[in-house]
N, C-alpha and C positions, 0 to 999 in steps of 0.2 A: 503494499499500500504505500503510495506517495505521502509526502507530509501534509500536502493540502487535503487528500483524502482522510488522512488521520485526524486531521485538525477539525474538518468538517463532521467526521464521525464522533468525535468529542463534544463538539457543539449541539450537536443532536442530541447525543446522551444527557448533556446538561439539560437541555429543554424538558426532556423526558423526566429526569428526576425532578425538575422543579414542578413539572405537572403532578407526579405522583405525590409530592408533599403537600401541593395544594388540594388534591383530591382526599389524602387522610385527613387532612385539618379540616375538611369540609364535613366529615363524620360526626355525629353527636358524642361517640364516645371513641375518640381516636388514641391510638397506642404512642405514648411519648418516647418510648425506645425504638418504636419504628421510625418515628419522626427524625429522632437523633441519628439512627442509621442511614437515613436517607440523605440527611444533610452532610453527615460525614463522607458519604460517596460523591455527593456534588461538589464538596470543596476539594476532594481527590482529583475528580476529572477537572476541576476549574484550574489546580496548580499544575496537571499535566498540560493542559491546554496552554497556559502562560509560558511553560517552557519550551514547548514546541514553537509558538508564535515568536518568542524571543529568538530561538534559534533559526528560524526561516527568515527573521529580518536581517540577521547577521550574515 
């Protein structure tokens, strides 16, 4: 996979995680641990995305 393709996939995954978090928060009895796990994954994706974008710009 090219760097651009990987970046696009990570951006897509980041949006998907954001959607999942919003959906989970919309439930009357959402799971705090599930929300925390999703946010952690989202942050990991964001960090990897930032690294790739910094490397692509260099």
